[in-house]
C-alpha positions as CSV (number, residue, x, y, z in Angstrom):
1,M,58.2,65.3,-82.4
2,I,57.3,63.3,-79.3
3,F,53.8,62.2,-78.6
4,P,52.7,61.8,-75.0
5,K,51.6,58.4,-73.8
6,G,47.8,58.0,-74.3
7,S,47.7,60.5,-77.2
8,S,46.5,59.4,-80.6
9,L,49.1,58.8,-83.3
10,P,48.8,60.5,-86.7
11,G,46.3,58.6,-89.0
12,S,43.4,56.9,-87.4
13,S,43.0,54.1,-90.0
14,P,44.3,50.7,-89.1
15,L,47.4,49.2,-90.6
16,V,46.9,47.7,-94.0
17,W,47.3,44.2,-92.7
18,S,46.2,43.0,-89.2
19,R,49.1,41.4,-87.5
20,R,46.7,40.0,-85.0
21,E,44.7,38.0,-87.6
22,F,47.8,36.8,-89.4
23,L,49.7,35.8,-86.3
24,R,46.7,34.0,-84.9
25,L,46.7,31.8,-88.0
26,A,50.5,31.5,-88.0
27,S,50.5,30.4,-84.3
28,A,47.9,27.8,-85.1
29,C,49.8,26.4,-88.0
30,T,53.1,26.2,-86.1
31,A,51.8,25.2,-82.7
32,T,53.1,21.7,-83.1
33,S,56.7,23.0,-83.3
34,A,56.5,25.0,-80.1
35,V,58.9,23.8,-77.4
36,S,57.3,23.5,-73.9
37,S,58.9,25.5,-71.1
38,T,60.4,23.3,-68.4
39,L,60.0,26.0,-65.8
40,P,56.8,27.6,-64.5
41,L,55.9,31.1,-65.2
42,H,57.8,33.6,-63.0
43,A,60.3,30.9,-62.1
44,L,63.4,32.9,-63.2
45,A,62.5,36.5,-62.4
46,G,65.4,38.0,-60.4
47,S,67.1,34.6,-59.9
48,P,70.9,34.3,-59.9
49,G,72.5,33.5,-63.2
50,Q,69.7,34.8,-65.3
51,K,70.7,36.5,-68.5
52,V,69.1,38.8,-71.1
53,V,69.9,39.3,-74.8
54,I,68.3,42.1,-76.7
55,V,68.3,42.3,-80.5
56,T,67.2,45.5,-82.2
57,F,67.3,46.3,-85.9
58,G,67.4,49.7,-87.4
59,G,65.7,50.7,-90.6
60,G,62.4,49.1,-89.7
61,A,60.4,46.9,-92.0
62,R,56.8,47.3,-93.2
63,D,54.2,44.7,-92.7
64,E,53.9,44.4,-96.5
65,E,57.4,42.8,-96.5
66,T,57.1,40.8,-93.3
67,F,53.8,39.8,-91.7
68,A,51.4,40.3,-94.6
69,P,50.8,37.3,-96.9
70,D,53.2,38.5,-99.6
71,G,55.9,39.2,-97.1
72,Q,55.8,35.9,-95.1
73,E,58.5,34.3,-97.3
74,N,61.0,37.0,-96.1
75,I,60.8,36.0,-92.4
76,P,60.6,32.2,-92.1
77,G,62.8,32.2,-89.0
78,L,60.7,34.7,-87.1
79,L,57.5,33.0,-88.0
80,K,58.4,29.3,-87.9
81,T,61.1,29.1,-85.3
82,L,60.8,32.1,-82.9
83,L,57.1,33.0,-83.0
84,P,55.8,29.6,-81.6
85,Q,58.1,30.0,-78.6
86,S,57.4,33.6,-77.9
87,T,55.1,36.1,-76.2
88,F,54.4,38.5,-79.1
89,Y,53.4,42.1,-78.7
90,G,51.7,43.2,-81.9
91,Q,51.5,46.9,-81.1
92,V,54.7,48.5,-79.8
93,I,54.3,52.3,-80.2
94,N,57.3,54.5,-80.5
95,R,56.3,58.1,-79.7
96,G,59.7,59.6,-79.9
97,I,62.1,60.9,-82.6
98,L,62.4,58.5,-85.6
99,G,66.1,58.4,-86.1
100,H,68.0,55.2,-85.5
101,Y,70.5,56.3,-82.9
102,V,68.2,58.5,-80.8
103,A,65.4,55.9,-81.1
104,T,67.6,52.9,-80.1
105,T,69.1,54.9,-77.3
106,S,65.6,55.7,-76.0
107,L,64.8,52.0,-76.0
108,A,68.0,51.6,-73.8
109,T,67.1,54.4,-71.3
110,G,63.3,54.0,-71.1
111,V,63.0,57.7,-71.8
112,Y,62.4,59.4,-75.1
113,E,65.7,61.2,-75.7
114,T,65.6,64.4,-77.6
115,F,69.1,65.0,-78.8
116,N,70.0,65.4,-82.5
117,N,70.0,61.9,-84.1
118,F,73.3,62.7,-86.0
119,S,75.2,64.1,-83.1
120,G,76.4,60.8,-81.6
121,V,76.2,62.3,-78.1
122,A,75.7,60.2,-74.9
123,P,72.1,60.1,-73.5
124,E,71.1,62.3,-70.6
125,H,69.3,59.5,-68.8
126,P,70.9,56.3,-67.4
127,T,70.9,53.3,-69.7
128,L,69.9,49.8,-69.0
129,F,73.6,48.8,-68.7
130,E,74.1,51.4,-66.0
131,Y,71.1,50.4,-64.0
132,F,72.2,46.7,-64.3
133,R,75.8,47.2,-63.3
134,K,75.0,49.6,-60.4
135,G,72.0,47.8,-59.2
136,M,73.6,44.3,-59.3
137,Q,77.2,45.4,-58.6
138,R,78.5,43.8,-61.8
139,E,81.7,44.4,-63.7
140,A,81.9,45.9,-67.1
141,R,82.5,42.5,-68.8
142,E,78.9,41.6,-67.7
143,A,77.2,44.1,-70.0
144,W,78.0,44.4,-73.7
145,L,76.7,46.6,-76.6
146,I,77.6,45.5,-80.1
147,S,76.6,47.7,-83.0
148,P,77.6,47.8,-86.7
149,S,77.0,51.5,-86.8
150,N,80.0,53.6,-85.5
151,G,77.5,56.4,-84.7
152,F,76.4,54.3,-81.7
153,R,79.7,54.6,-79.9
154,N,78.3,56.7,-77.0
155,M,75.1,54.6,-76.3
156,G,76.8,52.5,-73.7
157,C,76.5,55.0,-70.9
158,S,74.9,58.3,-70.0
159,T,76.0,61.7,-68.6
160,Y,73.6,61.3,-65.7
161,R,75.2,62.1,-62.3
162,G,75.7,59.1,-60.2
163,F,75.8,56.8,-63.2
164,G,78.0,57.4,-66.3
165,S,81.1,55.6,-67.6
166,G,81.9,53.8,-64.4
167,Y,78.7,51.8,-64.9
168,G,78.6,51.6,-68.7
169,A,78.7,48.7,-71.1
170,E,81.6,47.3,-73.0
171,V,80.9,48.9,-76.4
172,V,82.1,46.9,-79.3
173,L,82.0,48.4,-82.8
174,P,83.1,45.8,-85.3
175,K,83.8,48.3,-88.0
176,Q,86.3,50.1,-85.8
177,L,87.9,46.8,-84.9
178,L,88.1,46.0,-88.6
179,Q,89.5,49.5,-89.4
180,A,92.2,48.8,-86.9
181,T,93.3,45.7,-88.6
182,K,93.7,47.3,-92.0
183,P,97.2,47.9,-93.4
184,G,98.6,51.2,-92.3
185,N,96.7,51.2,-89.0
186,G,99.1,48.9,-87.3
187,G,97.0,45.8,-87.9
188,A,97.9,42.6,-89.7
189,G,96.8,41.6,-93.2
190,S,96.8,43.0,-96.7
191,N,93.1,42.9,-97.6
192,G,92.3,46.5,-97.0
193,A,90.4,47.1,-100.3
194,E,88.4,43.9,-99.9
195,L,87.3,45.0,-96.4
196,D,86.0,48.4,-97.4
197,R,82.6,47.1,-98.3
198,L,82.1,46.2,-94.6
199,L,83.4,49.5,-93.4
200,R,80.7,51.6,-95.0
201,D,78.3,53.0,-92.4
202,T,74.6,52.9,-92.6
203,Y,72.7,55.2,-94.9
204,E,71.0,57.0,-92.1
205,E,74.0,57.6,-89.8
206,P,77.1,59.7,-90.4
207,H,80.4,57.9,-91.0
208,W,82.6,57.9,-87.9
209,N,86.2,57.2,-88.8
210,A,87.9,55.0,-86.2
211,G,91.1,56.9,-86.7
212,T,94.6,55.8,-85.9
213,A,94.7,57.2,-82.4
214,Q,92.4,54.4,-81.2
215,T,94.0,51.6,-83.2
216,E,96.0,50.2,-80.2
217,M,92.9,50.2,-78.0
218,Q,90.8,48.4,-80.7
219,L,93.5,45.8,-81.3
220,E,93.7,45.2,-77.5
221,Q,89.9,44.8,-77.5
222,L,90.2,42.1,-80.1
223,E,92.9,40.2,-78.5
224,K,92.1,40.5,-74.8
225,M,88.3,40.7,-74.7
226,L,87.3,38.7,-77.8
227,R,90.5,36.6,-77.8
228,V,91.0,36.6,-81.5
229,S,94.0,37.8,-83.4
230,P,93.7,40.7,-86.0
231,A,94.6,38.2,-88.7
232,E,91.9,35.8,-87.7
233,F,89.4,38.7,-87.4
234,Q,90.2,39.8,-90.9
235,K,89.8,36.2,-92.1
236,Q,86.4,35.9,-90.6
237,A,85.3,39.3,-91.9
238,L,86.2,38.3,-95.5
239,T,83.6,35.5,-95.3
240,M,80.8,37.9,-94.3
241,Q,78.1,39.3,-96.6
242,S,77.4,42.4,-94.4
243,A,78.3,44.3,-91.3
244,D,75.4,42.7,-89.5
245,E,76.9,39.3,-90.1
246,L,80.2,40.5,-88.7
247,S,78.4,42.0,-85.6
248,T,76.6,38.7,-85.0
249,W,79.9,36.8,-85.2
250,V,81.4,39.2,-82.7
251,A,78.4,38.7,-80.4
252,L,78.8,35.0,-80.5
253,Q,82.5,35.3,-79.8
254,A,81.7,37.5,-76.8
255,M,79.3,34.9,-75.5
256,R,81.9,32.2,-75.8
257,Q,84.7,34.2,-74.2
258,A,83.0,36.4,-71.6
259,A,79.4,35.1,-71.2
260,P,77.9,38.5,-70.3
261,S,74.7,38.6,-68.5
262,L,73.3,41.5,-70.5
263,M,74.0,41.8,-74.2
264,W,72.5,44.2,-76.7
265,I,73.0,43.6,-80.4
266,T,71.9,46.2,-83.0
267,L,71.5,45.2,-86.6
268,H,71.3,47.7,-89.5
269,D,71.3,46.0,-92.8
270,I,67.6,46.9,-93.5
271,D,68.6,50.6,-93.5
272,V,69.9,50.1,-97.0
273,A,66.3,50.9,-98.0
274,H,67.3,54.6,-97.9
275,S,69.3,53.9,-101.1
276,G,66.0,53.2,-102.9
277,A,67.1,49.7,-103.8
278,Y,64.1,47.5,-103.0
279,S,66.0,44.2,-103.6
280,L,68.7,45.2,-101.1
281,Y,66.0,46.2,-98.6
282,I,64.4,42.7,-99.0
283,D,67.9,41.1,-98.6
284,G,68.3,43.0,-95.4
285,I,65.1,41.7,-94.0
286,Q,65.9,38.2,-94.9
287,R,69.4,38.4,-93.4
288,T,68.1,39.9,-90.2
289,D,65.5,37.1,-89.9
290,R,68.3,34.5,-90.3
291,L,70.6,36.2,-87.9
292,C,67.9,36.5,-85.2
293,V,67.4,32.7,-85.4
294,E,71.2,32.2,-85.4
295,I,71.5,34.1,-82.2
296,W,68.7,32.3,-80.5
297,N,70.1,28.9,-81.5
298,A,73.5,29.8,-80.2
299,L,72.0,30.7,-76.9
300,Q,70.3,27.3,-76.7
301,A,73.5,25.5,-77.5
302,D,75.7,27.3,-75.0
303,A,75.8,25.9,-71.5
304,E,76.2,29.4,-70.0
305,Y,72.9,30.6,-71.6
306,A,70.7,27.6,-72.2
307,G,67.7,27.5,-69.9
308,R,68.5,30.8,-68.2
309,T,68.3,33.4,-71.0
310,T,65.4,35.7,-72.1
311,M,65.8,37.2,-75.6
312,F,63.9,40.2,-76.8
313,V,63.7,41.0,-80.5
314,L,62.2,44.3,-81.8
315,P,62.7,47.0,-84.4
316,D,63.6,50.5,-83.2
317,F,60.6,51.8,-85.3
318,G,58.9,51.0,-88.6
319,R,58.8,52.6,-92.1
320,D,56.3,54.8,-94.1
321,S,53.3,53.3,-95.6
322,D,52.7,53.4,-99.3
323,M,49.1,54.5,-98.5
324,N,50.4,57.8,-97.1
325,P,50.6,60.3,-100.0
326,A,53.2,62.3,-98.0
327,G,55.4,59.3,-97.5
328,N,58.1,57.5,-99.3
329,G,56.9,53.9,-99.1
330,F,59.6,51.4,-98.3
331,Q,62.5,53.9,-98.7
332,H,62.0,56.3,-95.7
333,H,60.3,56.8,-92.3
334,R,60.0,60.6,-92.2
335,T,56.2,61.2,-92.0
336,G,55.8,59.7,-88.5
337,D,52.6,57.9,-89.6
338,R,51.2,54.8,-87.9
339,A,53.3,52.4,-90.0
340,S,56.5,54.2,-88.9
341,R,55.5,54.4,-85.2
342,T,53.8,51.0,-84.7
343,T,56.2,48.0,-84.5
344,W,56.2,44.7,-82.5
345,M,58.3,42.7,-80.1
346,M,59.0,39.1,-79.4
347,A,60.1,37.7,-76.0
348,L,61.5,34.2,-75.7
349,G,63.0,32.2,-72.9
350,P,62.3,30.0,-69.9
351,G,59.3,31.2,-68.0
352,V,58.0,33.2,-70.9
353,R,54.5,32.0,-72.1
354,Q,54.7,30.5,-75.6
355,G,52.3,31.3,-78.4
356,L,50.8,34.3,-76.5
357,F,49.7,37.2,-78.6
358,V,49.3,40.5,-76.6
359,E,46.7,42.6,-78.4
360,R,46.9,45.8,-76.3
361,A,49.2,48.6,-77.3
362,V,52.4,48.9,-75.3
363,D,55.1,51.5,-75.4
364,S,58.7,51.1,-76.7
365,L,59.8,52.5,-73.3
366,D,58.5,49.4,-71.6
367,L,61.6,47.4,-72.4
368,V,63.9,48.9,-69.7
369,P,61.6,48.5,-66.7
370,T,60.7,45.0,-67.9
371,V,64.3,43.9,-68.1
372,G,65.0,45.5,-64.7
373,R,62.2,43.6,-63.1
374,L,63.3,40.4,-64.8
375,L,66.9,40.6,-63.7
376,G,66.1,42.2,-60.3
377,F,67.4,45.8,-60.4
378,P,65.7,49.2,-60.2
379,T,65.2,51.5,-63.1
380,P,64.0,54.7,-61.3
381,L,64.1,57.2,-64.2
382,A,62.6,54.9,-66.8
383,Q,59.2,56.1,-67.9
384,G,57.8,52.8,-69.3
385,N,55.7,50.1,-67.6
386,V,56.6,46.5,-66.7
387,L,55.3,44.0,-69.2
388,N,54.1,41.3,-66.8
389,E,53.5,38.7,-69.5
390,V,57.2,37.9,-69.8
391,L,58.0,37.8,-66.1
């Protein structure tokens, strides 16, 4: 079900914990660690060489395990490193379908897409990547999408006339790359059984087998785009705890080798919550927190990105509340209650006001027009509004 903008969400009671009250305290406690911006507000909007990195994570996380007092220990990176440097939107409302592929694709088009979440089809409306490449006349290597879920393989471009594959992103699916390096698929190495743990898809998405037909293309993507051999990729993968860690490594490699101006990284370890294992759900939150900081620190240490990159961090949507008798608590997000539909977003980078908490409710569709205004290209079909606080 999709709720029109301006309509009330199910459940009129406030969230169990007020993000506003906690973040006001957290901002005060960490204010001394904030890094002052060296550029005035609006200095970079639309300027040459500006870059944007978007990090979304599927599965959602409740306030109980993140921003509430008992959850603070799970997100030290977000609270102590990223929050003091960010403009923070405490009420980001998702009024669309609560499935990870369709919801993340809606974030990327600025329109609430209505396709079957498990179909894996391309969106009907142009994506942020297409707007960027067509509006700025950029090559494919300038826009990358990296996702640990093979079900996201068609999110890089739409079927909309006048856009489409000619303007789409370079879509990198680390699991398909890893599948291509397994013995019997033409790749190097003999660690197939050990790599299987990273090839399992998320609990919410169907498993999309890479197949041998695309093996040659995947190996070429490894060697020509990421400039890493299959053997080295396998070696790196064997050091990883999860698919999200592998995706982050791929993203950092893409930054070093191609320095794209627009990069979207989706993380999905938190979605293990569907298995009902609370400890694994917490592990996913903690790992996502660490990886977000790792990505931000890498941007600051890279000459191609430092001082010119805005990073957005946001969940695709949340999870059910234990207070809802029809819900499933931490395990699922099927009721569409306020906890499932109300998330948050951080924006960091030069020109972004630090330590600012935005109290008003905004829409998850606002991301696309905001990035368009930031980089200087039109997003004519996007239905969201520009978030002027980050320009």
